[in-house]
C-alpha positions as CSV (number, residue, x, y, z in Angstrom):
1,M,19.0,101.4,157.7
2,S,16.2,98.8,157.6
3,R,16.1,96.0,155.6
4,K,12.7,96.8,154.4
5,N,14.5,100.6,152.5
6,T,16.3,98.7,150.9
7,R,16.0,98.0,147.2
8,M,14.1,95.1,146.9
9,Y,11.6,96.7,149.5
10,G,11.6,100.5,147.6
11,P,9.2,101.7,144.7
12,N,10.4,100.3,141.3
13,K,7.7,99.0,139.0
14,F,10.2,96.5,137.9
15,K,13.2,95.4,139.2
16,L,16.4,94.7,137.4
17,G,18.9,92.4,139.2
18,L,22.5,91.0,137.0
19,F,22.5,87.0,137.3
20,G,26.0,85.2,137.1
21,Q,28.6,87.0,137.3
22,N,29.6,85.1,140.4
23,C,30.7,82.3,136.8
24,S,33.0,82.3,133.9
25,G,31.8,82.9,130.9
26,G,28.3,84.1,132.9
27,L,25.4,82.8,131.8
28,S,27.0,82.3,128.2
29,M,28.1,79.6,126.4
30,S,30.1,81.2,123.4
31,K,33.5,81.8,122.1
32,V,32.7,85.5,121.8
33,P,36.0,87.8,123.1
34,E,33.9,89.8,125.0
35,R,33.5,86.1,126.9
36,W,33.1,87.6,130.8
37,D,36.0,87.3,132.5
38,A,35.0,86.4,136.4
39,S,37.6,87.3,138.2
40,W,37.4,89.6,141.6
41,D,38.4,92.7,140.2
42,H,35.7,92.7,137.0
43,N,33.0,90.8,139.8
44,L,33.5,94.3,142.2
45,E,33.6,96.2,139.2
46,A,30.0,94.3,137.5
47,A,29.0,95.4,141.0
48,Q,29.8,98.9,141.6
49,L,28.7,99.6,138.7
50,A,25.4,97.9,139.3
51,D,24.9,99.7,143.4
52,E,25.8,103.2,141.3
53,A,23.2,102.7,138.5
54,G,20.5,101.9,141.1
55,L,19.8,97.6,140.5
56,E,18.1,96.3,142.7
57,F,20.1,93.4,143.3
58,I,22.8,90.9,142.1
59,L,22.0,86.8,142.2
60,P,25.2,84.4,142.0
61,I,24.6,80.5,140.4
62,G,25.5,78.1,143.1
63,R,27.5,75.7,140.6
64,W,30.7,73.2,140.9
65,H,31.3,71.7,138.1
66,G,31.1,73.5,134.7
67,Y,29.3,72.8,131.3
68,K,32.3,71.7,130.2
69,G,33.5,72.1,126.2
70,E,35.9,74.5,125.3
71,T,34.7,76.8,127.3
72,D,33.4,75.3,130.5
73,T,30.8,77.7,131.2
74,E,30.9,78.5,135.2
75,G,33.5,75.7,135.5
76,T,35.5,78.5,136.7
77,T,33.3,80.1,140.3
78,F,32.9,82.2,143.6
79,E,31.6,80.8,146.3
80,T,28.4,82.3,146.7
81,L,28.8,83.7,150.1
82,T,32.1,84.9,150.9
83,W,31.3,86.5,147.5
84,A,28.6,87.9,148.6
85,S,30.1,89.4,152.3
86,G,33.0,91.2,150.0
87,L,30.8,92.5,147.7
88,L,28.1,93.4,150.5
89,A,30.8,95.3,152.2
90,A,32.3,97.3,149.0
91,T,28.4,98.6,147.4
92,K,26.2,100.5,149.3
93,H,22.8,100.0,148.0
94,V,22.8,96.7,146.1
95,C,20.9,93.6,147.8
96,V,23.2,90.9,146.8
97,F,21.9,87.3,147.4
98,G,23.5,84.1,148.0
99,T,22.5,80.7,146.4
100,V,23.2,77.3,149.0
101,H,22.3,73.9,148.1
102,V,21.0,73.2,151.1
103,G,22.4,69.1,151.2
104,F,26.7,70.5,150.8
105,L,26.3,72.5,153.5
106,S,25.1,72.3,158.2
107,P,22.1,74.9,158.6
108,I,23.7,75.9,161.4
109,F,27.2,76.2,159.6
110,A,24.5,78.1,156.3
111,A,22.4,80.3,159.2
112,K,26.3,81.6,160.7
113,Q,27.3,82.5,157.7
114,M,24.3,84.7,156.2
115,V,24.2,86.3,159.6
116,T,27.5,87.1,158.9
117,A,27.3,88.3,155.8
118,D,23.5,90.5,156.6
119,H,25.6,92.3,159.1
120,I,28.2,93.3,156.6
121,G,25.0,94.7,154.3
122,K,23.1,96.1,156.8
123,G,20.4,93.9,155.4
124,R,21.5,93.8,152.1
125,F,21.9,89.9,151.9
126,G,19.3,87.2,150.9
127,L,18.8,84.0,150.6
128,N,18.3,81.3,147.3
129,M,16.9,78.4,148.4
130,V,18.4,75.2,145.9
131,S,17.6,71.5,146.2
132,G,19.9,70.3,143.8
133,W,19.8,68.5,140.7
134,N,22.9,68.0,139.4
135,A,23.8,64.5,140.5
136,G,27.5,65.1,139.1
137,E,28.1,68.0,142.2
138,H,26.2,65.3,144.3
139,A,29.3,63.0,143.6
140,M,31.7,65.4,144.4
141,F,30.7,65.8,148.0
142,G,29.6,62.6,148.5
143,V,25.8,63.2,149.2
144,D,23.2,61.2,147.4
145,L,20.8,63.5,144.9
146,R,17.7,62.1,146.6
147,P,14.4,61.8,144.5
148,Q,12.8,64.4,143.5
149,E,9.8,64.4,145.3
150,E,12.0,64.2,148.6
151,R,14.6,66.4,147.7
152,Y,12.0,69.4,149.0
153,D,11.0,67.2,152.1
154,F,14.9,67.7,153.2
155,T,15.1,71.6,151.9
156,E,11.6,72.1,153.8
157,E,13.5,70.6,157.3
158,W,16.6,72.9,156.5
159,V,15.1,76.6,155.7
160,T,12.6,75.5,159.1
161,I,15.6,74.8,161.2
162,L,17.0,77.7,159.5
163,K,14.1,79.9,160.2
164,Q,13.9,78.7,164.0
165,V,17.6,79.2,164.2
166,W,17.7,82.9,163.2
167,S,14.6,83.8,166.0
168,E,15.1,82.3,168.9
169,D,16.6,83.3,171.9
170,E,16.7,80.7,174.3
171,P,18.7,77.1,173.4
172,F,16.6,74.6,171.8
173,D,16.3,70.8,170.3
174,F,15.2,69.6,166.7
175,K,14.0,66.6,165.9
176,G,13.0,65.7,162.3
177,K,13.4,63.2,159.2
178,Y,16.7,64.3,158.3
179,F,18.1,66.2,161.8
180,D,18.7,65.4,165.2
181,L,19.6,68.5,166.9
182,E,20.3,70.0,170.7
183,G,20.9,72.9,172.2
184,V,20.6,75.3,169.2
185,L,20.9,79.0,169.6
186,L,22.5,81.5,167.6
187,K,24.3,85.1,168.4
188,P,24.1,87.5,167.1
189,K,20.4,87.7,165.3
190,P,20.6,88.6,161.9
191,W,20.2,92.3,161.1
192,G,17.6,94.9,162.3
193,D,14.2,93.1,163.2
194,D,14.4,90.6,160.1
195,R,15.7,87.9,158.6
196,P,17.2,87.8,155.3
197,M,14.6,87.9,151.9
198,L,14.4,84.1,150.6
199,V,13.7,82.8,147.8
200,S,13.0,79.6,145.8
201,A,13.2,79.2,142.4
202,G,12.0,75.7,141.6
203,N,9.5,74.8,139.3
204,S,8.1,71.4,139.7
205,P,5.2,71.0,141.3
206,A,6.2,70.3,144.6
207,G,9.9,73.3,143.9
208,K,6.9,75.5,143.6
209,A,5.0,74.5,146.4
210,F,7.8,74.5,148.9
211,A,8.2,77.9,147.1
212,A,4.3,79.3,147.7
213,R,5.8,78.0,151.5
214,H,9.0,80.5,152.2
215,A,10.0,82.2,149.6
216,D,10.0,85.8,150.2
217,C,10.4,85.8,145.9
218,L,9.5,83.2,143.4
219,F,11.6,82.8,140.5
220,T,9.9,81.4,137.7
221,S,11.3,80.5,134.0
222,I,9.6,81.7,130.6
223,M,9.7,79.2,128.0
224,E,6.9,81.2,126.1
225,F,5.0,84.6,126.4
226,E,2.0,82.8,126.1
227,D,-0.6,82.2,129.2
228,F,2.3,83.4,131.0
229,G,0.4,86.1,132.8
230,P,-2.1,83.8,134.4
231,S,0.4,81.5,135.8
232,I,2.2,83.8,137.3
233,A,-1.1,84.7,139.2
234,A,-1.6,80.5,140.2
235,L,2.2,81.7,141.5
236,R,1.0,84.5,143.5
237,A,-2.2,83.1,144.9
238,A,-0.4,80.1,146.0
239,S,2.0,81.9,148.1
240,E,1.8,82.0,151.9
241,A,3.7,84.9,151.8
242,E,2.8,88.5,151.9
243,N,3.7,90.1,148.8
244,V,5.4,88.1,147.4
245,G,7.5,89.0,144.4
246,V,7.4,87.4,141.3
247,Y,10.9,87.2,139.1
248,A,12.5,85.8,136.4
249,S,16.0,85.2,134.4
250,G,17.3,86.4,131.4
251,H,20.2,87.3,129.6
252,M,19.4,90.4,127.8
253,V,21.6,90.7,123.9
254,T,21.0,94.2,122.6
255,K,21.8,97.0,120.0
256,P,20.5,100.5,119.0
257,T,18.7,98.6,115.5
258,T,16.6,94.9,115.5
259,K,19.2,94.0,112.9
260,E,21.9,94.7,114.3
261,A,20.8,92.5,117.8
262,E,19.8,89.4,116.0
263,E,22.7,89.7,113.7
264,Y,25.0,89.8,117.3
265,Y,22.6,87.0,118.3
266,H,23.4,84.8,115.6
267,Y,26.9,85.6,115.3
268,L,27.0,84.6,119.7
269,V,25.1,81.3,119.7
270,Y,25.5,80.1,115.6
271,E,28.9,81.0,114.8
272,M,30.7,81.3,118.1
273,G,28.4,78.7,120.2
274,D,30.3,76.4,122.0
275,W,27.5,73.4,120.8
276,E,28.8,70.2,122.5
277,A,29.1,72.4,126.1
278,G,25.3,73.3,124.9
279,E,24.6,69.6,124.2
280,H,26.3,68.3,127.2
281,A,24.3,70.7,129.1
282,V,20.9,69.5,127.8
283,A,21.9,65.9,127.9
284,I,22.4,66.5,132.1
285,R,19.4,69.0,132.0
286,T,17.1,66.5,130.5
287,K,18.7,63.1,131.4
288,G,15.4,60.4,132.3
289,R,13.0,62.8,130.5
290,D,11.6,61.8,126.9
291,T,12.1,65.7,124.7
292,P,11.0,66.2,121.6
293,L,13.9,66.8,118.9
294,K,12.3,70.6,118.0
295,Q,12.5,71.0,122.0
296,L,16.2,69.6,122.2
297,T,17.3,72.6,118.9
298,T,15.1,75.2,121.0
299,L,17.0,73.9,124.3
300,T,20.4,73.7,123.1
301,E,20.5,77.3,121.5
302,R,18.8,78.8,124.6
303,M,21.8,77.2,127.2
304,I,24.6,78.8,124.6
305,S,23.1,81.8,124.1
306,G,22.1,82.5,127.4
307,V,21.9,78.7,130.1
308,G,18.6,78.4,129.3
309,T,17.5,82.0,130.5
310,Y,14.2,83.6,128.6
311,P,16.3,85.2,125.5
312,V,16.0,89.7,125.7
313,V,16.7,90.5,122.6
314,G,16.8,92.9,120.0
315,S,17.1,97.0,120.0
316,Y,17.0,99.2,123.1
317,D,13.6,100.0,122.6
318,D,12.4,96.2,121.6
319,V,14.0,95.3,125.2
320,V,12.2,97.8,127.0
321,E,8.8,97.0,125.9
322,Q,9.6,92.7,126.3
323,Y,10.2,94.5,129.5
324,R,6.8,95.9,129.4
325,K,5.4,93.1,128.8
326,M,7.0,91.4,131.6
327,S,5.4,94.1,133.9
328,E,1.5,93.8,132.3
329,C,1.6,89.9,133.1
330,G,2.7,90.5,136.9
331,L,6.7,89.8,136.6
332,D,8.4,92.1,139.7
333,G,11.4,92.5,137.6
334,I,14.2,89.7,136.3
335,A,17.6,88.8,136.5
336,I,19.6,89.7,133.7
337,G,22.9,88.1,132.0
338,L,25.0,89.8,129.2
339,V,27.8,88.9,127.4
340,N,29.8,91.1,129.3
341,Y,28.5,92.3,132.5
342,I,31.3,95.9,132.2
343,S,31.5,96.4,129.1
344,D,27.8,96.3,128.4
345,F,26.5,97.9,131.7
346,P,26.3,101.0,130.0
347,V,24.4,100.4,127.4
348,L,22.1,99.4,130.9
349,R,22.6,102.2,132.6
350,D,22.2,104.6,129.5
351,E,20.0,103.1,127.5
352,I,17.4,100.8,128.6
353,L,16.9,102.2,132.5
354,P,16.1,105.9,131.1
355,R,13.9,104.4,128.5
356,M,12.4,102.2,131.5
357,E,11.9,105.7,133.8
358,R,9.7,106.9,130.6
359,L,7.6,103.9,130.2
360,G,6.9,104.7,134.3
361,L,9.0,101.2,135.1
362,R,11.7,103.0,137.5
363,L,12.4,105.8,139.3
364,P,15.1,107.9,138.6
365,V,18.2,106.5,141.1
366,S,17.9,110.3,142.5
367,E,14.1,108.7,143.9
368,N,14.7,105.2,144.9
């Protein structure tokens, strides 16, 4: 199977992936009884459900510290390259990404790990490159958190080495600002005749510029739908990749009716939400920024419901209509968190996917 025949390159107009299932709590800072337990068995079952239902990808979060509070969401996590290798061995079609903080790992060692995962999955492995923002996690590794304007300079050098070691057939030397390497050679090469898909989610100007130069897929944040279409068009125009994919990250809360969905969302956030964890998350995310109180409250709610990702809340029809609007804005797909990736999956499979097929956003799994 060629990499270009994997689902990430498939015919569905609006692609879907699961996001954050490798972390305790997933994307939710809520104390609900159905809160996600990210055991290996649960991860495996959720991945196989996604594989069988025709979803395109599974995207993990690279996290080393949790968000504290009573829930400590993402405090217990699986390292993503070994996790991806295990899931790729146990699935047939779904693409699985690894998420790597580039400052914590040698590009040579990382390249070898990723090639291993890529061969296990026969071209279904992809890399999400993270430059890092969490000072506490960097301190845990004894690595200085570089100034924001310098982080992507380091990442650029790191991924340049990665691409070169995946493609060069003869030993080479590399001398840059951050790396001085001699006699670099890696065998085997990535699966097939192409490298793994590269993903970047930087939202700063420097992050977007880096992604435009190196990423095959760009993940962007949705705060509001105003001007969302033009911002996607601008991302596409800036990218140097051919047919770049543009995706968003979100979390889905859906019930048969709009009223039921809104009531459950209120229960999730305002009755069972871990506000201590949410406020801590906002504090470390906005450190050094002058953020208005109203925006802080909105951010805290969004952190509790979905670790800051976009909330897709409503009836089954409401949710699919939101996906249709995202597609009209130019999005190629969305990575979504679920409160529970196993017990919530039948609704995604049996209610959301068929409605998307009827709107022409997706094809039946048998046709992918």
